[in-house]
C-alpha positions as CSV (number, residue, x, y, z in Angstrom):
1,M,24.0,-56.1,10.7
2,S,24.5,-52.7,9.0
3,I,25.5,-52.1,5.5
4,W,27.0,-48.8,6.4
5,N,30.9,-48.9,6.5
6,E,33.7,-46.5,5.9
7,D,33.2,-46.3,2.3
8,S,29.5,-45.9,2.3
9,G,29.6,-42.1,2.2
10,Y,31.7,-42.1,-0.9
11,Y,29.3,-44.4,-2.6
12,C,26.3,-42.2,-1.6
13,L,28.2,-39.2,-2.9
14,L,28.8,-41.0,-6.2
15,I,25.1,-42.0,-6.4
16,A,24.1,-38.4,-5.7
17,I,26.2,-36.9,-8.5
18,L,25.6,-39.5,-11.1
19,C,21.8,-39.8,-10.4
20,E,21.2,-36.2,-9.7
21,V,19.5,-36.9,-6.4
22,D,20.0,-35.3,-3.0
23,V,21.7,-36.8,0.0
24,T,18.6,-38.4,1.5
25,E,17.6,-39.9,-1.8
26,A,21.2,-41.2,-2.4
27,K,21.2,-43.0,1.1
28,L,17.9,-44.7,0.3
29,I,19.2,-45.8,-3.0
30,Y,22.3,-47.1,-1.5
31,K,20.5,-48.9,1.4
32,Y,17.8,-50.6,-0.8
33,G,19.5,-50.9,-4.2
34,P,18.4,-49.5,-7.6
35,G,15.6,-52.1,-8.1
36,H,13.8,-51.6,-4.9
37,P,10.4,-49.7,-5.1
38,V,11.5,-47.0,-3.0
39,S,14.4,-46.4,-5.3
40,R,12.2,-46.6,-8.4
41,R,10.0,-43.9,-7.0
42,I,13.0,-41.7,-6.6
43,F,14.0,-42.3,-10.2
44,D,10.5,-41.9,-11.5
45,K,10.0,-38.4,-9.9
46,K,12.9,-36.8,-11.5
47,L,11.4,-34.4,-14.1
48,K,13.3,-33.1,-17.2
49,V,11.8,-30.7,-19.6
50,E,13.1,-31.1,-23.2
51,D,14.4,-28.0,-24.9
52,A,13.9,-25.8,-21.9
53,E,16.9,-23.7,-22.8
54,N,15.3,-23.0,-26.2
55,M,11.8,-22.0,-24.9
56,E,10.8,-18.4,-24.6
57,K,10.4,-17.0,-21.1
58,E,6.6,-16.6,-21.4
59,A,6.1,-20.2,-22.6
60,M,8.4,-21.5,-20.0
61,G,6.5,-19.5,-17.3
62,N,3.2,-20.8,-18.4
63,M,4.5,-24.5,-18.4
64,M,5.9,-23.8,-14.8
65,Y,2.6,-22.3,-13.8
66,R,0.7,-25.6,-15.2
67,M,3.1,-27.8,-13.4
68,R,2.7,-26.0,-10.1
69,K,-1.1,-26.2,-10.4
70,E,-0.7,-30.1,-11.0
71,G,1.1,-30.2,-7.6
72,Y,4.8,-30.1,-8.3
73,T,7.1,-28.3,-5.7
74,L,9.2,-25.4,-6.6
75,E,12.2,-27.6,-6.2
76,E,10.9,-30.2,-8.6
77,I,10.1,-27.6,-11.2
78,S,13.5,-25.9,-10.8
79,N,15.2,-29.2,-11.3
80,A,13.2,-29.8,-14.4
81,F,14.2,-26.6,-15.9
82,D,17.7,-26.4,-14.4
83,C,17.2,-23.1,-12.8
84,Y,16.8,-21.7,-9.3
85,P,13.5,-22.0,-7.3
86,S,13.4,-18.2,-7.1
87,T,13.3,-18.0,-10.9
88,V,10.5,-20.6,-11.0
89,K,8.5,-18.6,-8.4
90,R,9.0,-15.3,-10.2
91,R,8.0,-16.8,-13.6
92,I,4.9,-18.6,-12.0
93,E,3.9,-15.2,-10.7
94,K,4.2,-13.5,-14.0
95,A,2.2,-16.3,-15.7
96,R,-0.6,-16.0,-13.0
97,N,-0.8,-12.2,-13.5
98,R,-1.1,-12.7,-17.3
99,K,-3.9,-15.2,-16.9
100,E,-5.7,-12.9,-14.4
101,A,-5.5,-9.7,-16.8
């Protein structure tokens, strides 16, 4: 028996918008429910950096550099800072160059 019906896509879209997750993650949350361990991992991995908009670019780049060294992906870091992955990549590169100099 499948839980997928004609309204399931709408529910997944709402989950994606309200929980700020991508389509694959929204489908998993819909399938398993919010209390399931898979769903909990999805919710736990979402990062948010407090006061990112008030940080100076150099400090933000240094934090992005540390996060990347800890194993976070460019997409995860860009979501945490609410910017594009290309911005993250550029600021990480500048931070790396400062540390090497």
